[in-house]
C-alpha positions, 0 to 999 in steps of 0.5 A: 720682503727684501724686494719691499724694503731694501729695494723699495718696490711697492707693488708687492706690498701692494698687492699683498695688502689688497689681496689681504682686503679682498679675501677679508671682505668675501669671507665677511660677506659670506659669513654675514659680517662686513658691517664688523669688518675693520682693515686699517690700510695705509694706503699712501703705498698702494698703486693706483692700479690696485686702489680698485680693489677698495672701491667703496671703502667697506670696512677700510679705514685709512691710516695714512697722513690726511692732507690739509682738506681732510682728505688721503693724499692718494689721488685714487683714495681721495677720489673716492671719498670725494664720490661719497661726499657727493653722494652724501649731499645729493642725499640730504636734498 
């Protein structure tokens, strides 16, 4: 943890948060409770490399302060949110 907090290396924290989510999601899938999964994620410290593991944002509740447009300020998570918006607009047409 010294590396994360004192030296500012967020890649270790990002990897930990990603692996924890992935493990919980696999467990939820196997036991059929993905609809109940709620994973609170401060996405601002997630690396772009790890962000792809959250594709779909299934069970993920983003906690970092959103931008003025209400979307995540993290480019990868914002892309996911915009993708969902596009899909939902298409389904309404």
